[in-house]
N, C-alpha and C positions, 0 to 999 in steps of 0.2 A: 442490194441490201444484204447485210450479213445477219443471219438468223442464228441465235444461240438457243438451242433446245436443252432444257434441263428437267430431269425428273426430281420430284419432291424428295426431301430427306426422310429419314426413318420416322414413322408415325406409330401411335398406339395401335394395338391389335384390334381387329374387328370385334364388336360386341363389348368393348370397354365401357363401363358405366359413364354416362354423360355423352357418349359418342355412339349411340345406337345406330344411327344412319352413317353410311360410308362417308358422305360429304362432311360429317362433323368430326371426323378423326383428326386429332391435333398431333403435332410433333412431340416426340419424347424429348427429355432433356438431352439425351445423346444425339437425337435428330437435329435439335437446335445448334448444338456444337458442330455437328457434321456440316450443316448449312453455312455456318460462320467460316469454317475451314475451307470449304469449297469456294465461298465468296472471296476469301483471301487469295486463294490460288488464281481465281479469275482476275482479281486485281493485279497480281504479279504479271499476268499475261498482257496487261495494258489494253484491255478490250475497248475502253471508252464507250460503254453501253449508255445510250441516251434514254431508253425506256424499258421498263420491265412489265410484262403482262403475265397474268396467272390465271389458272383455273380458279373458279370460285370455291373449290373445296378448301377447307380450313388448312390442311397440311401443306397444300401447294402455296396458298397465300402466305402462311407463316414462313415457308422456305424463301419465297420471293422477298419478303420484308428483311429477313436476315441477310440475304445476299445483297440487297440494295444498300443496307447499312455498310457492309464490308466494302462494297464498290464505291460508296459515296455518291450514289445516284440520287440526284435532288428531286427529280420528277416523282410524283406519287405512283406507287404500283397500281396498275389498272387491272380489273378483272376482265376476262374474255371467256364467255360461255363456250366458245368453240374449242377451248383447251380441256374441256371435260373428257373423261375417258371414253364415254359412249358416242362421241361425235365422229363422223366419218372424216378421215384425213383430208379429202378433197374440200370438205366444208371448212376445215381449219385454214387451208390455203386461201380460199375465197375470203375468209374473215380478215385476212391480212390487208385487204383494201383500206380498212380504217387506219392503217399505220404506214401507208405508202410513202409518207414524207420523212420517215425515219431511216437513217442509214444503218443503225445497229439496234437490234431488238432482241431482248432475252425473253423467251417464252417458257414458263414453268408449268409442267403438267404431269401426266401419269403414264404408266405402262398399262396395256400394250399400245395405247394410242400414240405415244411419242415414237416408238420404233416403226409403227405403221406409217406415220406421217413422214419420218425421215426417209423411209423407203419410197414413198410417193414422190417426195421432193427430188431425190437423186437418181432413182432407177425405175420409177413407175410402180404401180401397185404390185406388191409381192415380189418385186425384182431384187430385193436385198433383204438379208436377215441380220438383225442386230438386237441387242437388249440393253436398255439403259438401266444401270444399277441405281439404287436410291442415291440421289445426289450427283449422279453422272451427268455429263454435258457433252454437247456436240456443236460444231459450227458448220453452217451450210451457207453458201453464197448463192443468191438468186438474182437474176437479171431483171425480172419484172414481177409486178404484183397484180393479181395472183400469179404465181409461177405455173407454167405448164408442167404437167406430169413428167418427171424424169429430167427436168432441165436444170436442177440445182447441182452445185459442186460441193461435195463433202470436203471440208478443209481439215477437220480433226474430230475425234471422239475420245473422251477421257473418262476414266473411272473417278469416283470420289477420292479414292486413295491417291491416285496420281495428282489430282488437283490439290489435295491437302499437302502433299510433298512439295509441290510447286510453291504453295503459299507459306511454307516454313521459312523463317528468317535465318 
């Protein structure tokens, strides 16, 4: 399975009226545009993503919807609680069981969870340091679901700026 990990795009600041809880924070207008540009870059990479799953937090779900439109993914975006920022990375790997029949899966989530999960997948807990920028993405290949710790192969990691440049016509 090819896993594509993506951090949500830019959201409104904490404490914004109407978004008092962290889970309620929505994308800014610039964040929506950022998600569209990243989606266009992913489309130019011809990833053929079959399914997108997202954290239930508003900003991640909105990012996933924008990217799904840009990629032309027909399947509805699905929520996965295991992509919330407070979930242990190993639990997120186990939650992949529900998607074992998919060859390519895009997972939209949060920092520091995504960088910890990427480390768990390719190097074991704490075996690698990285940081996902807002709108950044990575590709990891895994042989089995759930993947054993450290068994994944990192294929690439890109910043949102790199993906936007790839997406330009």
